[in-house]
N, C-alpha and C positions, 0 to 999 in steps of 0.2 A: 563676152559674156550673156549675148542676145541682146534682145531688143529692151530689157529692164535694166542691164548692166550700168546705163549713163542717167539714170531718171529716179530720183527716189522719193516716193510719196509718202508723206505725215499722215495721209487720211486715214482715219478709223472709222471702224463699224457704224458709232451713232452716229458720223457725220456723213454718209451715205444715205443720199434722197429715199423716201418713202415712197415707194413705185407702185401704184397700182395698175393691175389689166383697166383697160376700157370695159365699158358696162358688155357684161353678158345676164341675158335673161333667161329663164326655164323656157321652157315651149309651149307655148301656147296651147290649150286642147281644142280652139278653132281658128281660123284664119288661116293666112297666109304662111306659110315655113321659113322658118329661120335657124339656119346653119348656122352656130357658132360652135368653141369648145366647150362653153358651159350645155347648149342644146345639144351637141355632138354626144355627147357622156350620160345624158338620160338614153343612150342606148345599152342595154345590160352587155349585149356583146362586149363592145366594144369597150366599156369600164371594164369590165373585168379583163381583157387583153390588154387594157393597159396598164393596168393594175399588176398582172400579173409578169410584166417586160419591166418594168417601173420598180418593182421590188423586188425581182431576182439579181437584176444589177446592183441594186442598191444597199443589199444585205451582205453583196464581193468583198474580202478583205482587198485592200487600193495600198500598194505600198512604191515608191522607187528604188529601182534597182540601176547599178553601173557595173558593166564588165558583167553579168549574171548575177552579179551578188545587192545582196537587197543592203540597200542604205540606212546606218544609224550614225545620228537621229535621224526620222522621218522626217522630210518637208512639212512645214504646219499649214502647206496647203492642201495634202493631202491627209491629213490626219483629221484636222477640223475646219473647212473652209472657210465657214458662215460662225462664229464662236456662238450664236441666238440657237443653232440647231444641230440638230447627231450630224454627223458624214451622210447617215444611210438618209434620215432626211434630204440634204442638199442632195444626193447623187439621184435620187428617186425623183425628187421634182424636176432634175434636170431632164434626166430617159424621158420624163412628163412631156415636158419640153419640144425636147426632139419627134416624141413619137404623133403628138397632135397638131406641132404648129410647122415641123419640121427644122424649129430654130433652140437654140440657148446661149442666152447671152448669162456673162459671168462681169458685175463689175468690179476692178479688183482695185487692191491700196493695200493699207499697211507696210509700207515693202522695208526689207531689211537692210542691210548696208551696203551690200551690193546693189540692192534695184526690185530684186526677184521679190513678188507679192507672199505675203502670207495670210492675207483675206480673203472671200469673194462677198458680195450677194447677188444672189438670181434674182434680174431683173423679168420682169414678165413681157413675152416676148411682142403683145401688142402695143407696151409703150415705148419700146426702140423703132425711133427712125434710122433709118440709115442714108447716109450724104454720100453722093457717088460723084466722079468725076465725069467727062465728056468721055474718055475710054472705060467706064466700067470701074472701075479700079474704087475703092472704099477709102474713102478722106474720112469719113468722122461719125460718130454714133452719135445721137439728139435724143434724150432720157429727162422727159420731166424739164421740159428746157433748158435745159443744161447741156451742153456740147464736150464728148471726150473725143478722144486719139484713138485710134486703133489700137495701140501698146497698153489701152486704160482697160480693153472689153476684150472679155475673151467670147469668140464667138465660133461655136459649135454647129456646124452645119449637118443635116439628114442629104437625103438624094438631092440635088443639085443640079438643075439645068447648066449646059455650056453658057459662061459669058453672064450668068446672075448672079449676085451675091447673097441670097438668100434661098435657104433650102425649101424644098415645095413643103406645104400642106397638106395633110390630109384632108384637112374641111375643105380647103379650096378647091384641089382635084379632085376627089370623092363625094362633091357635094349631091349630086344628084343619089349617090347611093344609098349615101346616110341619111338623105332626104325620104326616100321610102319606105326606109326602116322604121323614121319616125312616124312618118303618114301611115303606115299600118298599124303601129302603135296607135297614134289616133283613131281611127280606125273603128279598131277593137274596142276603147276606152268610149267613143262616142255609141258605140253600139249596144251596150252594157248601160251606160248612162241615159242616153236620151231615150232608149229607147226604141230603137229600131222596124224592130219587129214586136208585134202582135206576142204579148203571152199566152191568147186564148180567143177563140174563135165563139161567140154565140149564134146557132143556129136556127132557124125559124122556120116552119114548115109551109108559109103561106107570103103572097109578096105585101111587101110592108112598104110605104114612105119613106122619104129621106126623116121627117120630122118624127116619124114615130120610130127610126131608127136608133135616134137619136136620142130619142126621149126612153130608150131600152137598156141603151150605152151610159146614159150618165144612174140610171137605176140602178144598172147592175154594181157601178162603180161605186155609186154610195152605199151599198146597204152590204157590198162584198169586197171592196178595195181597201186600201192600205193594211194594217194590222186585223183587219175583222177577219178572223177566223172563223166564224161561226156556217151553219149547214145553210147551203143555198135551197130555195122552195122556187121550181118551176113548174111552169104552167101553161097552156094554151101550144104546144106543141114548142116548146122551146129546147132547146137542148147546147148545154155547153161544151164546148171540145177544147183542152189544152193545147196548148203547142210549145213543143220545144226542141231546140236547136242546139246538140252538141259543139265545142269549138272547132272539133273534125268536121261537123258537116258543113261547116264554115269556111274552112281551108284556113284557119286563124292559124292552127299550129305548126300547119305547111310552111304557112306564109314566113311566120316567126322564124321556124326553123334555116328556111333557104337567106333569110337577113344577115342570121347569126352567121353561117357560117361564108357570107358574104365577108362579114367582117373580119372574121378570122383570116381568110384568105387576105386582105389589106392588112394585116398586121402580123402574118405568118406563124400563126398561134395555132397550132393543131387543135381543130375544134373541142376534143374529150377533154382537153386540159382547161376548157373555161365549161363544162359542163353542158357542150351543144352537142346531141346525136347524130350520127351518122347513118342516111337509110343503106342497109344492106352491108353494111360494115361490122364485124365483129371484134370485139376488142380481145383482145390476150395481152398475156404480160410481156409477152416477147416482143408484139409491134406497140404496146406502149411504152416499151423498155427502147424501141426504136426511135419513134418519134420524138422524145425527151431528148437525146442525143442530138437528132436533128433541129430540135428546137434551139438547144445552146449554139450549134454549130452556123445554123444559117437565119437563125432569128437573133440572139443575141450577139453573137461576133461581130457583125458587121456594127454595133452602136458601141459595143466593147471596144474598136479599135478605134473608132470616131473619137472618143471620147476621152481615151490612153492619147491618142496621138496629140488632141489639144493639152490637153493637161503638160504633155511633156515639153510644150514649151513652154512652161512656164518655170521651170529646172532649172538646175544651173547644167552646163555645157557636157554633155556625156551621160546625162541620167535619164533616166526614164521610165513613166510610169504604168503600172501596170496591174490590173485585176487577176485575182489569183483564181479561179476556176476548179480549185479539187474538189469541191463540195457536190458542186454541180455535177460533173464528168464522174464522179467515183461511184463506181459498183456496188452493188448488192454484198453483204457480208461474206457470203459463201463464195461466190464471185473471185474477193477481196483473198480470201484466204487459201483457195485454190491456187490462184496465180503464184503467191507469195511461197506455196510449196514447191511451186515449179522452182521458183528462184533461188530458194534455198537448195533444193537439189542441184540442180546447175550450177550451184557456185558463185553467181553473180550477185546476189544479195545475203545481206547476213542479217544475223538477227535483230543488230543495234539497229541497223536501216528499217527494217518493217516495223521494227517498234516507233520511231519514229514517222513512219508512215501513217500509224495508226495514232500519232498522239500520244505515246505510252512511255515516253522520254524520262517523265517524272516518278514512273511508279518504280518501287523497288522492287531490282532484279534478283532472285536468289541464288545464293552462290552456292558454289559448286567445289569440288574435290578435284 
């Protein structure tokens, strides 16, 4: 009956420890870079990529199957794992933990009469410490001062080094790439905030001393600085020359685009899906559609498989958890109808099957003589 069949736990959600992540602070505008999940998510491209992957998976229907047929009724652990939040919130947060930290932890409880869990609480990954034996095997999980056995924790891992008990964190293994992106944002911010470039130059047609230059500068600021928009009067060969630098002149646009492309590469998201332009690439309906299919196959599918296989260990023997990808892989209306027409003419599809595919089974079918 599985690892849960011999053990029954009466713990309810209200008895789970309230686990907070360790301190995460937003990136300061000055000083040494601090790369953490909180500061990394201040990178727009990383935030959007993480949000896109998490919400795309969280929005998918999730069901249990046995021998190809959907199980009725569905296991509670798949319907609503945590009764304090929706299933989408729970799954999306789980995927976010996987994408950023490389690990996701569910604390299991509220087991049924056979010992299978019906509820779970998603733990903050940096609040979980894994105790291992000398051979590297996991022997216990420590959470908020409490020790839990492996059967009490569902540990979902991302890409994992051989012999490691934890998945690889994008924060730890790509700290340099993320740091460059944050440093570029800080540089641009300081340039605008601290005035790293002068807004203009006062030109004098004669040699002046440092004291005279400072006095001329102070007088100009006093009379024309701030919100003073009155006309300036200049004499004695003094001329004012304004300076202006565009973002392109300072290469800020190119630097930000490059950083965003690097983040998209790390997370396997087509740049156009997060609003990142690619130089020399023209987007058409055909290649956008192909990129979307590739995104599902090569970015979402590996995460989906990891979660499906992990959740299947919580179900009775013979049942498997599966995400339903129909909505993500569904073609546009014209393409679907053309395919249905081919199937109807060839005889391997019926009108009833087509109506089922289009979710029209509840509609009234006109009667024919």
